[in-house]
RODREN-214391 format. One line per 5 residues: their letters; for each residue x, y, z of C-alpha. Coordinates in nm, 4 decimals. Layout:
A) X,Y,Z; ...
END
This chain:
XXXXX) -4.3041,9.9096,-3.3608; -3.9542,9.9323,-3.2156; -3.6799,9.9826,-3.4890; -3.4144,9.6786,-3.4920; -3.0692,9.7873,-3.3568
XXXXX) -2.7695,9.7718,-3.5479; -2.4353,9.5849,-3.3859; -2.0918,9.7109,-3.3575; -1.7710,9.4507,-3.3570; -1.4208,9.5659,-3.2784
XXXXX) -1.1092,9.3807,-3.2704; -0.8570,9.4659,-2.9844; -0.4962,9.4276,-2.9009; -0.2566,9.1811,-3.0605; -0.4280,8.9749,-3.3652
XXXXX) -0.4284,8.6138,-3.4081; -0.4120,8.3374,-3.6755; -0.7938,8.2940,-3.5869; -0.9601,8.6207,-3.4383; -1.1232,8.6666,-3.7889
XXXXX) -1.2731,8.3317,-3.7562; -1.4346,8.4821,-3.4403; -1.5436,8.7665,-3.6683; -1.6846,8.5208,-3.9298; -1.8900,8.3722,-3.6560
XXXXX) -2.0293,8.7358,-3.5332; -2.1483,8.8330,-3.8707; -2.2812,8.5131,-4.0227; -2.4553,8.4670,-3.7252; -2.5979,8.8293,-3.7043
XXXXX) -2.7022,8.7766,-4.0847; -2.9015,8.4889,-3.9743; -3.1199,8.6989,-3.7506; -3.2102,8.9919,-3.9851; -3.5217,9.0228,-3.8147
XXXXX) -3.3476,9.1199,-3.4862; -3.0342,9.2749,-3.5831; -2.9696,9.5318,-3.8472; -2.6392,9.5812,-4.0070; -2.3110,9.4646,-3.8556
XXXXX) -2.0615,9.7744,-3.8379; -1.7128,9.6954,-3.7531; -1.4454,9.9397,-3.6113; -1.1654,10.0675,-3.8162; -0.8698,9.9897,-3.6051
XXXXX) -1.0529,9.8655,-3.3180; -1.2101,10.0950,-3.0757; -1.0460,10.3730,-3.2258; -1.2849,10.3409,-3.5030; -1.5876,10.3837,-3.2753
XXXXX) -1.4414,10.6878,-3.1206; -1.3427,10.8790,-3.4267; -1.6890,10.7360,-3.5811; -1.4750,10.5621,-3.8470; -1.7144,10.2726,-3.9053
XXXXX) -1.6979,9.9893,-4.1587; -2.0272,9.8278,-4.3218; -1.9511,9.4727,-4.3383; -2.3131,9.4409,-4.5069; -2.1337,9.5492,-4.8201
XXXXX) -1.9215,9.2188,-4.8091; -2.0170,8.9175,-4.9850; -2.1223,8.5946,-4.8211; -1.8230,8.4445,-4.9667; -1.5778,8.7140,-4.8436
XXXXX) -1.7166,8.6767,-4.4979; -1.6790,8.3094,-4.4992; -1.3097,8.3617,-4.6038; -1.2459,8.5318,-4.2894; -1.2426,8.1852,-4.1243
XXXXX) -0.9129,8.0771,-4.2691; -0.7747,8.4314,-4.3006; -0.4964,8.5288,-4.0162; -0.4755,8.8832,-3.8640; -0.7543,9.1463,-3.8128
XXXXX) -0.9414,9.2046,-4.1089; -1.0925,9.5497,-3.9909; -0.7692,9.6580,-3.8142; -0.7127,9.6161,-3.4251; -0.5386,9.8679,-3.1692
XXXXX) -0.3514,9.8896,-2.8564; -0.5461,10.1753,-2.6894; -0.6934,10.1446,-2.3424; -0.9906,10.3301,-2.2484; -0.8928,10.4956,-1.8954
XXXXX) -1.1227,10.4684,-1.5969; -1.4822,10.6525,-1.5898; -1.3603,10.9079,-1.3698; -1.0288,10.9992,-1.5314; -1.1549,11.0122,-1.8913
XXXXX) -1.5523,11.0087,-1.8953; -1.5438,11.1887,-2.2280; -1.4213,10.8752,-2.4312; -1.6979,10.6774,-2.2764; -1.9467,10.9333,-2.3691
XXXXX) -1.8230,10.9756,-2.7099; -1.8670,10.6009,-2.7620; -2.2485,10.6107,-2.6670; -2.2942,10.9115,-2.8760; -2.1473,10.7333,-3.1807
XXXXX) -2.3903,10.4295,-3.1011; -2.6908,10.6378,-3.0531; -2.6174,10.8149,-3.3918; -2.5835,10.4710,-3.5594; -2.8637,10.2796,-3.4029
XXXXX) -2.6280,10.0541,-3.2341; -2.7544,9.8563,-2.9691; -2.4999,9.5586,-2.9560; -2.1195,9.5914,-2.8967; -1.9180,9.2883,-2.9541
XXXXX) -1.5547,9.3275,-2.8562; -1.3110,9.0987,-2.9423; -0.9943,9.0886,-2.7129; -0.8159,9.0350,-2.3999; -0.8624,9.1291,-2.0338
XXXXX) -0.8278,9.5161,-2.0944; -1.1082,9.4733,-2.3670; -1.3049,9.2934,-2.1195; -1.2817,9.6000,-1.8726; -1.3770,9.8311,-2.1725
XXXXX) -1.6963,9.6234,-2.2367; -1.7826,9.6350,-1.8631; -1.7627,10.0115,-1.8415; -1.9326,10.0805,-2.1594; -2.2291,9.8776,-2.0645
XXXXX) -2.2403,10.0356,-1.7141; -2.2244,10.3824,-1.8419; -2.4782,10.3562,-2.1143; -2.7554,10.2411,-1.8954; -2.6859,10.5484,-1.6844
XXXXX) -2.6989,10.7771,-1.9904; -3.0386,10.6331,-2.1019; -2.9128,10.4566,-2.3817; -2.8507,10.0938,-2.2779; -2.6166,9.8944,-2.4925
XXXXX) -2.5741,9.5049,-2.4617; -2.2024,9.4567,-2.4411; -2.0628,9.1134,-2.4964; -1.6848,9.0599,-2.4698; -1.5652,8.7883,-2.7021
XXXXX) -1.2506,8.6132,-2.5630; -0.9290,8.6272,-2.7666; -0.5637,8.6348,-2.6604; -0.2512,8.4095,-2.7565; -0.1387,8.4342,-2.4179
XXXXX) -0.4366,8.2384,-2.2881; -0.4633,8.4310,-1.9539; -0.8173,8.4908,-1.9113; -0.9930,8.3530,-1.6264; -1.2777,8.1134,-1.6133
XXXXX) -1.2658,8.0037,-1.9866; -1.0687,7.6796,-2.0050; -0.8606,7.8169,-2.2823; -0.8507,8.1618,-2.5103; -0.8949,8.1523,-2.8953
XXXXX) -0.5547,8.1987,-3.0494; -0.3802,8.0356,-2.8135; -0.4316,7.6687,-2.9720; -0.2741,7.7779,-3.2862; 0.0169,7.9585,-3.1262
XXXXX) 0.1024,7.6507,-2.8968; 0.0998,7.4273,-3.2207; 0.3365,7.6496,-3.4167; 0.5761,7.6670,-3.1069; 0.5804,7.3332,-3.0743
XXXXX) 0.6425,7.2381,-3.4434; 0.9308,7.5311,-3.4674; 1.0921,7.3769,-3.1412; 1.0787,7.0165,-3.2869; 1.2069,7.1360,-3.6353
XXXXX) 1.4793,7.3562,-3.4534; 1.5885,7.0603,-3.2638; 1.6568,6.8350,-3.5419; 1.8416,7.1007,-3.7097; 2.0481,7.1790,-3.4164
XXXXX) 2.1088,6.7934,-3.3627; 2.2552,6.7448,-3.7277; 2.5037,7.0560,-3.6763; 2.6137,6.9899,-3.3022; 2.9102,6.8056,-3.3446
XXXXX) 3.1271,7.0612,-3.5183; 2.8893,7.3785,-3.4875; 2.5947,7.5151,-3.2939; 2.5306,7.3066,-2.9884; 2.2281,7.5460,-2.8495
XXXXX) 1.9396,7.7031,-3.0031; 1.7399,7.9822,-2.8194; 1.3607,8.0524,-2.9151; 1.1952,8.3554,-2.7825; 0.8222,8.3235,-2.7322
XXXXX) 0.5529,8.5646,-2.6272; 0.3944,8.5528,-2.2706; 0.4284,8.8602,-2.0439; 0.3452,8.6964,-1.6864; 0.2074,8.3754,-1.7803
XXXXX) 0.3918,8.0753,-1.9385; 0.1404,7.8974,-2.1609; 0.3013,7.9620,-2.4581; 0.6469,7.8517,-2.3644; 0.5129,7.5472,-2.2259
XXXXX) 0.4097,7.4347,-2.5641; 0.7570,7.4149,-2.6751; 0.7819,7.1079,-2.4250; 0.5224,6.9295,-2.6525; 0.7858,6.8682,-2.9214
XXXXX) 0.9597,6.6365,-2.6716; 0.7591,6.3058,-2.6021; 0.8009,5.9809,-2.4057; 0.8769,5.7787,-2.6957; 1.1028,6.0594,-2.8721
XXXXX) 1.2707,6.2443,-2.5910; 1.4215,6.5843,-2.6790; 1.6606,6.8141,-2.4919; 1.4315,7.1270,-2.4345; 1.4914,7.3526,-2.1638
XXXXX) 1.1795,7.5987,-2.0913; 1.2231,7.9428,-1.9008; 0.9195,8.0141,-1.7482; 0.7632,8.3665,-1.6125; 0.6312,8.1861,-1.3330
XXXXX) 0.9744,8.0630,-1.2271; 1.2443,8.3315,-1.1006; 1.5395,8.2749,-1.3472; 1.8526,8.1480,-1.1636; 2.1620,8.1739,-1.3438
XXXXX) 2.3610,7.8891,-1.2150; 2.0865,7.6377,-1.2255; 2.0132,7.7298,-1.5918; 2.3549,7.6881,-1.6869; 2.3674,7.3661,-1.5043
XXXXX) 2.0726,7.2204,-1.6760; 2.1958,7.3345,-2.0371; 2.5362,7.1746,-1.9650; 2.3635,6.8586,-1.8538; 2.1464,6.8294,-2.1535
XXXXX) 2.4437,6.9053,-2.4067; 2.6279,6.6415,-2.2263; 2.3779,6.3646,-2.2278; 2.2460,6.4514,-2.5943; 2.5024,6.6689,-2.7890
XXXXX) 2.2958,6.9590,-2.8137; 1.9969,7.1552,-2.6453; 1.6949,7.3811,-2.7239; 1.5871,7.6474,-2.5154; 1.2359,7.7937,-2.4932
XXXXX) 1.2358,8.1277,-2.3176; 0.9049,8.3343,-2.2647; 0.9636,8.7233,-2.3099; 0.8290,8.7886,-1.9491; 1.1104,8.5606,-1.7452
XXXXX) 1.2275,8.7678,-1.4438; 1.5510,8.7796,-1.2376; 1.5456,8.7552,-0.8551; 1.4835,9.1319,-0.8252; 1.1780,9.0873,-1.0289
XXXXX) 1.3090,9.2752,-1.3492; 1.2378,9.1361,-1.6868; 1.5511,9.0026,-1.8364; 1.4102,9.1617,-2.1623; 1.2806,9.5067,-2.0091
XXXXX) 1.4038,9.7808,-2.2331; 1.2562,10.0714,-2.0222; 0.9894,10.1227,-2.2548; 0.6037,10.1065,-2.2151; 0.3300,10.0125,-2.4684
XXXXX) -0.0314,10.1886,-2.4904; -0.1510,9.9891,-2.2107; 0.0994,10.0846,-1.9646; 0.2879,9.7501,-1.9855; 0.6615,9.6938,-1.9935
XXXXX) 0.7857,9.6849,-2.3885; 0.9425,9.3420,-2.3963; 1.1385,9.1699,-2.6502; 1.5178,9.0866,-2.6870; 1.5549,8.8108,-2.4282
XXXXX) 1.6805,8.5252,-2.6590; 1.9958,8.7180,-2.7192; 2.0221,8.7743,-2.3451; 1.9895,8.4061,-2.2543; 2.2217,8.3103,-2.5623
XXXXX) 2.4916,8.5501,-2.4287; 2.4458,8.3954,-2.0715; 2.5175,8.0782,-2.2222; 2.8428,8.1813,-2.4404; 2.9854,8.3389,-2.1462
XXXXX) 2.9029,8.0727,-1.8914; 2.9643,7.7342,-2.0898; 3.1293,7.8888,-2.4329; 2.8854,7.6957,-2.6489; 2.7988,7.8139,-3.0103
XXXXX) 2.4616,7.9095,-3.0369; 2.2142,8.0546,-3.2554; 1.8601,8.2141,-3.1313; 1.5411,8.3390,-3.3031; 1.2347,8.5280,-3.2255
XXXXX) 0.9120,8.3859,-3.3065; 0.7161,8.7452,-3.2580; 0.4418,8.7868,-3.4962; 0.5192,8.4500,-3.6829; 0.3711,8.2535,-3.4111
XXXXX) 0.0372,8.4542,-3.3929; -0.0195,8.4988,-3.7794; 0.0595,8.1290,-3.8906; -0.2945,8.0470,-4.0283; -0.1321,7.7762,-4.2503
XXXXX) -0.0592,7.5487,-3.9643; -0.3635,7.6680,-3.7459; -0.5239,7.4089,-3.4847; -0.8498,7.2904,-3.5973; -0.9562,7.2996,-3.2327
XXXXX) -0.8697,7.6718,-3.2113; -1.0465,7.7517,-3.5562; -1.3645,7.5864,-3.4318; -1.3577,7.7452,-3.1055; -1.2844,8.0914,-3.2096
XXXXX) -1.5887,8.0502,-3.4638; -1.8206,7.9369,-3.1947; -1.7158,8.2143,-2.9669; -1.8279,8.4666,-3.2239; -2.1440,8.2734,-3.2840
XXXXX) -2.2405,8.2478,-2.9080; -2.1684,8.6237,-2.8596; -2.4498,8.7100,-3.0857; -2.6851,8.4490,-2.9609; -2.6133,8.5720,-2.5634
XXXXX) -2.6913,8.9091,-2.7140; -2.9914,8.8253,-2.8794; -3.1127,8.6177,-2.5558; -3.1044,8.9113,-2.3717; -2.7552,8.8939,-2.1954
XXXXX) -2.5182,9.1767,-2.0986; -2.2076,9.2439,-1.9472; -2.1168,8.8487,-2.0387; -1.8375,8.6579,-2.2229; -1.8785,8.3423,-2.3876
XXXXX) -1.6339,8.0742,-2.2271; -1.4775,7.7518,-2.3537; -1.5865,7.4838,-2.1151; -1.3967,7.1555,-2.1132; -1.6107,6.8672,-2.0587
XXXXX) -1.3414,6.6003,-2.0706; -0.9924,6.5153,-2.2071; -1.0174,6.1774,-2.3495; -1.1889,6.1909,-2.5658; -1.1599,6.5559,-2.5788
XXXXX) -1.4915,6.7382,-2.5448; -1.6136,7.1090,-2.4747; -1.9059,7.3256,-2.4697; -1.9826,7.7131,-2.4607; -2.0321,7.8590,-2.1007
XXXXX) -2.0790,8.1897,-1.9945; -1.9039,8.4288,-1.7770; -1.9950,8.7834,-1.6099; -1.7378,9.0356,-1.7046; -1.6976,9.1509,-1.3445
XXXXX) -1.5347,8.8496,-1.2967; -1.3041,8.8410,-1.6000; -1.1868,9.2200,-1.6279; -0.8596,9.2994,-1.5284; -0.7859,8.9340,-1.3990
XXXXX) -0.4904,8.7003,-1.5455; -0.5084,8.3476,-1.5200; -0.1566,8.2124,-1.4546; -0.0234,7.8579,-1.5330; -0.0845,7.6081,-1.2301
XXXXX) 0.2214,7.5000,-1.0319; 0.1362,7.1372,-1.1249; 0.1920,7.1916,-1.5123; 0.5668,7.2782,-1.4275; 0.7853,6.9976,-1.3746
XXXXX) 0.9827,7.0094,-1.0386; 1.3080,7.1551,-1.1566; 1.1249,7.4233,-1.3090; 1.2321,7.3900,-1.6570; 0.9977,7.1621,-1.8317
XXXXX) 0.6325,7.0457,-1.8322; 0.4232,6.7697,-1.6637; 0.1934,6.5040,-1.7813; -0.0867,6.7186,-1.6316; 0.0148,7.0033,-1.8755
XXXXX) 0.0218,6.7710,-2.1462; -0.2747,6.6462,-2.1333; -0.4166,7.0057,-2.1167; -0.2431,7.1075,-2.4170; -0.2530,6.8419,-2.6620
XXXXX) -0.6188,6.8593,-2.7521; -0.5967,7.2234,-2.7954; -0.3160,7.1729,-3.0929; -0.4997,6.9045,-3.2432; -0.6203,6.8930,-3.5906
XXXXX) -0.5576,7.0572,-3.9318; -0.7487,7.3245,-4.0775; -0.5627,7.4345,-4.4028; -0.6606,7.7240,-4.5950; -0.6992,7.7038,-4.9614
XXXXX) -0.3959,7.7289,-5.1793; -0.2879,7.8707,-5.5096; 0.0423,7.8702,-5.6566; 0.2189,7.7401,-5.3147; 0.0426,8.0297,-5.1390
XXXXX) -0.2374,8.0257,-4.9033; -0.5306,8.2406,-5.0379; -0.6217,8.4989,-4.7820; -0.9068,8.7322,-4.8123; -0.8786,9.1311,-4.8249
XXXXX) -1.2368,9.2866,-4.7633; -1.3474,9.6170,-4.9151; -1.3984,9.7825,-4.5591; -1.6367,10.0192,-4.7158; -1.6977,10.3226,-4.4530
XXXXX) -1.9976,10.4154,-4.3173; -2.1028,10.7981,-4.3471; -2.0552,10.9855,-4.0557; -2.3522,11.1253,-3.8620; -2.1800,11.3357,-3.5833
XXXXX) -2.0446,11.7032,-3.6862; -1.8047,11.6881,-3.4124; -1.4240,11.5182,-3.4787; -1.2921,11.3436,-3.1850; -0.9045,11.3607,-3.1354
X) -0.7301,11.0622,-2.9742
END
């Protein structure tokens, strides 16, 4: 009789308000199929945990602790920004992964992340087959940037969109109350390197019935200083104040990021941040308005207290579907969210081959950006609205949300050789 295989789950890249809900979906579903899946091991600090054989035994956690992951933000097992190079460049890392998986009888690999993670997942599947120890590798979607292809949207995005829309709305009310004698412009910097999905959410603060003066700077639209200042001036003249939502990935005519500090992250991407003060200074020098600026940064992706109910449900569903796909014999695939209709909003789980997902970015359609390049269209609103909809509050005690901290008990190592990252 063939011994049932264990599963390995890891979180990758920037965490979200709902990535733990996906982990909950993976672990609870696997526990429901004990006849086919042994234990679920998690990588401590993501894929690094697999490379260094630093595995966490999730079977040591109670059912209530795992269930509490659904309402706990961040990455319960630790995440990392560590990109495995190509097979030809660094074969040893992939061989090490397979060695660790084989030593711990791991036959299922669930990698929860964005485009780079999908690429790693695909390569592990391909190499394991060649090495004679086949791994069923399932990529589980996650990214606040909402830029994975094929899937209608990405778990993590809906909650960030909701946070940014609410923050823009509330900040606009604040500025409006002070504009007569003080601040006239508030600049909010949000995440989004190449795609302006998060910045677009700021536009949801303004509605047809209650219009607010909001200017959005998208990565998809080349920054034009004169046009931008003219737009801000017009808004302030009409409303008395203005809110600006700027994506960290906005570029000038030369193609350079306004916020480029000349640094690179572990994935080789430009290390961005600091575009809000740049834009605020442009306003000060060009128009003389008093301003305030803020950076949503980690707050936007950690705000589980106002997470979107739709987002939480979809995040859990992606984790559950990943395990179900593996049990059905699928390999090198990713569960996706398929939008069936807008009104009423309906969605279902789909499936995409990793060859069509890895290293592909989904940009915002031009039809989602207003003609002047500073706002969103009705089509964009129809897309965003259901993703932000619904509340799924965590339990509270003494005014604070109650989040879970797992024991994260280590699995005993079986390989004699240490591996240096």
